[in-house]
DOLO-335009 format. One record per atom (N, C-alpha, C): residue number from 0; chain; atom name; x, y, z. Coordinates in steps of 0.2 Angstrom, whole numbers. Example, Ala and Ser with C-alpha at 12.3 -4.5 7.8 and 13.67 -1.06 7.14 Angstrom:
0, A, N, 66, -28, 39
0, A, CA, 62, -22, 39
0, A, C, 66, -16, 39
1, A, N, 64, -11, 35
1, A, CA, 68, -5, 36
1, A, C, 64, 0, 39
This chain:
0, A, N, -152, -296, 39
0, A, CA, -155, -290, 36
0, A, C, -150, -284, 35
1, A, N, -150, -281, 30
1, A, CA, -146, -275, 28
1, A, C, -147, -269, 32
2, A, N, -142, -266, 34
2, A, CA, -143, -259, 38
2, A, C, -145, -254, 33
3, A, N, -150, -250, 36
3, A, CA, -152, -244, 32
3, A, C, -147, -238, 34
4, A, N, -144, -235, 29
4, A, CA, -139, -229, 31
4, A, C, -142, -223, 28
5, A, N, -144, -218, 32
5, A, CA, -147, -212, 29
5, A, C, -141, -206, 28
6, A, N, -140, -204, 22
6, A, CA, -135, -199, 21
6, A, C, -138, -193, 17
7, A, N, -134, -188, 17
7, A, CA, -135, -182, 13
7, A, C, -130, -180, 8
8, A, N, -131, -177, 3
8, A, CA, -126, -175, -2
8, A, C, -127, -167, -4
9, A, N, -122, -164, -5
9, A, CA, -123, -157, -6
9, A, C, -121, -156, -14
10, A, N, -126, -153, -17
10, A, CA, -124, -151, -24
10, A, C, -123, -143, -24
11, A, N, -116, -142, -23
11, A, CA, -114, -135, -22
11, A, C, -113, -132, -29
12, A, N, -116, -127, -30
12, A, CA, -116, -123, -37
12, A, C, -112, -117, -36
13, A, N, -107, -115, -40
13, A, CA, -104, -109, -41
13, A, C, -102, -107, -48
14, A, N, -104, -101, -50
14, A, CA, -103, -99, -57
14, A, C, -106, -104, -62
15, A, N, -112, -107, -60
15, A, CA, -115, -112, -65
15, A, C, -112, -119, -65
16, A, N, -107, -120, -61
16, A, CA, -103, -126, -61
16, A, C, -105, -130, -54
17, A, N, -105, -137, -54
17, A, CA, -106, -141, -49
17, A, C, -100, -144, -46
18, A, N, -99, -144, -39
18, A, CA, -94, -148, -36
18, A, C, -95, -155, -36
19, A, N, -90, -159, -39
19, A, CA, -90, -166, -39
19, A, C, -84, -168, -35
20, A, N, -85, -173, -31
20, A, CA, -79, -176, -26
20, A, C, -78, -183, -28
21, A, N, -72, -185, -28
21, A, CA, -70, -192, -29
21, A, C, -68, -195, -23
22, A, N, -71, -201, -21
22, A, CA, -70, -204, -15
22, A, C, -63, -207, -15
23, A, N, -60, -207, -9
23, A, CA, -53, -210, -8
23, A, C, -53, -217, -9
24, A, N, -46, -219, -11
24, A, CA, -45, -226, -13
24, A, C, -46, -231, -7
25, A, N, -46, -229, -1
25, A, CA, -47, -234, 5
25, A, C, -54, -234, 7
26, A, N, -58, -230, 4
26, A, CA, -65, -230, 6
26, A, C, -70, -235, 3
27, A, N, -76, -236, 5
27, A, CA, -81, -240, 2
27, A, C, -82, -236, -5
28, A, N, -83, -240, -10
28, A, CA, -84, -237, -17
28, A, C, -78, -233, -19
29, A, N, -72, -236, -19
29, A, CA, -66, -232, -20
29, A, C, -66, -229, -27
30, A, N, -64, -222, -27
30, A, CA, -63, -218, -33
30, A, C, -69, -217, -37
31, A, N, -75, -219, -34
31, A, CA, -81, -217, -37
31, A, C, -83, -209, -35
32, A, N, -86, -206, -40
32, A, CA, -88, -199, -39
32, A, C, -94, -198, -35
33, A, N, -95, -193, -31
33, A, CA, -101, -192, -27
33, A, C, -102, -184, -26
34, A, N, -107, -183, -23
34, A, CA, -108, -176, -20
34, A, C, -106, -176, -13
35, A, N, -102, -171, -11
35, A, CA, -99, -172, -4
35, A, C, -105, -172, 1
36, A, N, -104, -175, 7
36, A, CA, -109, -175, 12
36, A, C, -107, -181, 17
37, A, N, -113, -184, 20
37, A, CA, -111, -189, 24
37, A, C, -117, -192, 28
38, A, N, -116, -195, 33
38, A, CA, -122, -198, 37
38, A, C, -125, -193, 42
39, A, N, -132, -194, 42
39, A, CA, -136, -191, 47
39, A, C, -135, -194, 54
40, A, N, -133, -190, 59
40, A, CA, -133, -192, 65
40, A, C, -139, -192, 69
41, A, N, -140, -196, 74
41, A, CA, -146, -196, 78
41, A, C, -148, -189, 80
42, A, N, -154, -187, 79
42, A, CA, -157, -181, 82
42, A, C, -155, -175, 77
43, A, N, -152, -176, 71
43, A, CA, -151, -171, 66
43, A, C, -156, -171, 61
44, A, N, -157, -165, 58
44, A, CA, -161, -165, 52
44, A, C, -157, -166, 46
45, A, N, -159, -168, 40
45, A, CA, -154, -169, 35
45, A, C, -150, -162, 33
46, A, N, -154, -156, 34
46, A, CA, -150, -150, 33
46, A, C, -144, -149, 38
47, A, N, -146, -150, 44
47, A, CA, -141, -149, 49
47, A, C, -135, -154, 48
48, A, N, -136, -160, 46
48, A, CA, -131, -165, 45
48, A, C, -127, -163, 39
49, A, N, -130, -160, 34
49, A, CA, -126, -158, 28
49, A, C, -122, -152, 29
50, A, N, -124, -147, 33
50, A, CA, -120, -142, 35
50, A, C, -114, -144, 39
51, A, N, -115, -149, 44
51, A, CA, -110, -151, 48
51, A, C, -105, -155, 44
52, A, N, -107, -160, 40
52, A, CA, -103, -164, 35
52, A, C, -98, -159, 31
53, A, N, -101, -154, 28
53, A, CA, -97, -150, 23
53, A, C, -92, -146, 27
54, A, N, -94, -144, 33
54, A, CA, -89, -140, 37
54, A, C, -83, -145, 39
55, A, N, -85, -151, 41
55, A, CA, -80, -156, 43
55, A, C, -75, -159, 37
56, A, N, -79, -160, 31
56, A, CA, -76, -163, 25
56, A, C, -72, -159, 21
57, A, N, -75, -153, 20
57, A, CA, -73, -148, 15
57, A, C, -70, -141, 18
58, A, N, -71, -141, 24
58, A, CA, -68, -135, 28
58, A, C, -71, -128, 25
59, A, N, -78, -128, 23
59, A, CA, -81, -122, 21
59, A, C, -88, -123, 23
60, A, N, -92, -117, 23
60, A, CA, -99, -117, 25
60, A, C, -103, -116, 19
61, A, N, -109, -119, 19
61, A, CA, -114, -119, 13
61, A, C, -121, -116, 16
62, A, N, -124, -113, 11
62, A, CA, -131, -112, 12
62, A, C, -135, -117, 9
63, A, N, -139, -121, 12
63, A, CA, -143, -126, 10
63, A, C, -150, -124, 7
64, A, N, -151, -126, 1
64, A, CA, -157, -124, -3
64, A, C, -162, -129, -4
65, A, N, -165, -129, -9
65, A, CA, -170, -134, -11
65, A, C, -168, -141, -12
66, A, N, -172, -146, -9
66, A, CA, -171, -153, -10
66, A, C, -171, -155, -17
67, A, N, -166, -159, -20
67, A, CA, -166, -161, -26
67, A, C, -170, -168, -27
68, A, N, -167, -173, -23
68, A, CA, -170, -180, -24
68, A, C, -168, -184, -18
69, A, N, -172, -189, -16
69, A, CA, -170, -194, -12
69, A, C, -170, -201, -15
70, A, N, -165, -204, -15
70, A, CA, -164, -211, -18
70, A, C, -162, -216, -13
71, A, N, -165, -222, -14
71, A, CA, -164, -228, -10
71, A, C, -160, -233, -15
72, A, N, -154, -235, -13
72, A, CA, -150, -239, -17
72, A, C, -147, -244, -12
73, A, N, -148, -251, -14
73, A, CA, -145, -256, -11
73, A, C, -138, -258, -13
74, A, N, -133, -257, -9
74, A, CA, -126, -260, -10
74, A, C, -125, -266, -6
75, A, N, -119, -269, -7
75, A, CA, -118, -275, -3
75, A, C, -118, -274, 5
76, A, N, -115, -268, 7
76, A, CA, -114, -266, 14
76, A, C, -120, -263, 17
77, A, N, -125, -262, 13
77, A, CA, -131, -259, 17
77, A, C, -136, -255, 11
78, A, N, -141, -253, 14
78, A, CA, -146, -249, 10
78, A, C, -145, -242, 11
79, A, N, -143, -238, 6
79, A, CA, -142, -231, 7
79, A, C, -148, -227, 5
80, A, N, -150, -222, 9
80, A, CA, -155, -218, 8
80, A, C, -152, -211, 7
81, A, N, -151, -208, 1
81, A, CA, -147, -202, 0
81, A, C, -152, -197, -2
82, A, N, -152, -191, 2
82, A, CA, -155, -185, 0
82, A, C, -150, -180, -2
83, A, N, -152, -177, -8
83, A, CA, -147, -172, -11
83, A, C, -151, -165, -10
84, A, N, -147, -160, -9
84, A, CA, -149, -153, -9
84, A, C, -145, -148, -13
85, A, N, -148, -143, -16
85, A, CA, -144, -138, -19
85, A, C, -141, -134, -14
86, A, N, -135, -132, -15
86, A, CA, -131, -128, -10
86, A, C, -127, -122, -13
87, A, N, -126, -117, -10
87, A, CA, -122, -111, -12
87, A, C, -116, -111, -7
88, A, N, -110, -109, -9
88, A, CA, -105, -108, -4
88, A, C, -106, -101, 0
89, A, N, -106, -101, 6
89, A, CA, -107, -96, 11
89, A, C, -101, -93, 13
90, A, N, -96, -97, 15
90, A, CA, -90, -95, 18
90, A, C, -84, -100, 16
91, A, N, -78, -98, 14
91, A, CA, -73, -102, 12
91, A, C, -74, -105, 5
92, A, N, -69, -109, 4
92, A, CA, -69, -113, -3
92, A, C, -68, -120, -1
93, A, N, -71, -125, -4
93, A, CA, -70, -132, -3
93, A, C, -62, -134, -3
94, A, N, -60, -138, 2
94, A, CA, -53, -141, 3
94, A, C, -54, -148, 3
95, A, N, -49, -152, -1
95, A, CA, -49, -159, 0
95, A, C, -46, -161, 6
96, A, N, -50, -165, 10
96, A, CA, -48, -168, 17
96, A, C, -49, -175, 16
97, A, N, -54, -178, 14
97, A, CA, -56, -185, 14
97, A, C, -56, -187, 6
98, A, N, -57, -183, 2
98, A, CA, -58, -185, -5
98, A, C, -51, -186, -9
99, A, N, -51, -190, -14
99, A, CA, -45, -190, -18
99, A, C, -44, -184, -23
100, A, N, -50, -182, -26
100, A, CA, -50, -176, -30
100, A, C, -57, -173, -30
101, A, N, -57, -167, -33
101, A, CA, -63, -163, -35
101, A, C, -63, -160, -41
102, A, N, -69, -159, -44
102, A, CA, -69, -155, -51
102, A, C, -75, -151, -50
103, A, N, -75, -145, -54
103, A, CA, -81, -141, -55
103, A, C, -83, -142, -62
104, A, N, -89, -145, -63
104, A, CA, -92, -147, -70
104, A, C, -99, -143, -71
105, A, N, -100, -141, -77
105, A, CA, -107, -139, -79
105, A, C, -111, -145, -79
106, A, N, -118, -144, -78
106, A, CA, -123, -149, -77
106, A, C, -122, -154, -83
107, A, N, -121, -152, -89
107, A, CA, -121, -157, -95
107, A, C, -114, -161, -95
108, A, N, -109, -160, -91
108, A, CA, -103, -164, -91
108, A, C, -104, -169, -85
109, A, N, -109, -169, -81
109, A, CA, -109, -173, -75
109, A, C, -108, -180, -77
110, A, N, -112, -182, -82
110, A, CA, -112, -189, -84
110, A, C, -105, -192, -87
111, A, N, -100, -188, -87
111, A, CA, -93, -190, -90
111, A, C, -89, -194, -84
112, A, N, -92, -193, -78
112, A, CA, -88, -196, -72
112, A, C, -91, -203, -70
113, A, N, -88, -207, -67
113, A, CA, -90, -213, -64
113, A, C, -93, -212, -57
114, A, N, -99, -211, -57
114, A, CA, -103, -210, -50
114, A, C, -105, -216, -46
115, A, N, -105, -215, -40
115, A, CA, -108, -220, -35
115, A, C, -115, -220, -37
116, A, N, -118, -226, -38
116, A, CA, -125, -228, -40
116, A, C, -130, -223, -37
117, A, N, -130, -222, -30
117, A, CA, -135, -219, -27
117, A, C, -135, -211, -29
118, A, N, -130, -209, -32
118, A, CA, -130, -202, -34
118, A, C, -133, -201, -41
119, A, N, -133, -206, -45
119, A, CA, -135, -206, -52
119, A, C, -142, -203, -53
120, A, N, -148, -204, -49
120, A, CA, -154, -201, -50
120, A, C, -154, -194, -49
121, A, N, -150, -191, -45
121, A, CA, -150, -184, -44
121, A, C, -146, -181, -50
122, A, N, -141, -184, -52
122, A, CA, -137, -181, -58
122, A, C, -142, -181, -64
123, A, N, -146, -186, -65
123, A, CA, -151, -186, -71
123, A, C, -156, -181, -70
124, A, N, -158, -179, -64
124, A, CA, -163, -174, -62
124, A, C, -160, -167, -64
125, A, N, -154, -166, -61
125, A, CA, -150, -160, -62
125, A, C, -149, -159, -70
126, A, N, -147, -164, -73
126, A, CA, -146, -163, -81
126, A, C, -153, -161, -84
127, A, N, -158, -164, -82
127, A, CA, -165, -163, -85
127, A, C, -167, -156, -84
128, A, N, -166, -154, -77
128, A, CA, -168, -147, -75
128, A, C, -164, -142, -79
129, A, N, -157, -143, -80
129, A, CA, -153, -138, -83
129, A, C, -154, -137, -90
130, A, N, -156, -143, -93
130, A, CA, -157, -143, -101
130, A, C, -164, -140, -102
131, A, N, -169, -140, -97
131, A, CA, -175, -136, -98
131, A, C, -175, -129, -97
132, A, N, -170, -126, -94
132, A, CA, -169, -119, -93
132, A, C, -166, -116, -99
């Protein structure tokens, strides 16, 4: 039976642009794009996990807002349950520590990147919401 992996992703928005992070070459899903975040540890809420992961991975602090989407996607290594949240930078600027690259894109440009499959439903929802505004 495959392992269930519960993860969170931050859709960090600044000046109308969204932070996109490219996974490192040595990682699972190498060089795919994702929203930064990580695994929810035992006893953490999704929001606590997201705050901790962004501090560890991006060396900055975010204010976590509204939930965007929860996606369940089955990879060969396990079943990923990804919950994404809108976030605003609260302290510092994102720094590359684990990712190969990062870009700030407007919502309409998100589909130009090669995303990890679990992130795609959130991207579609963000694009729909931004074009409705």
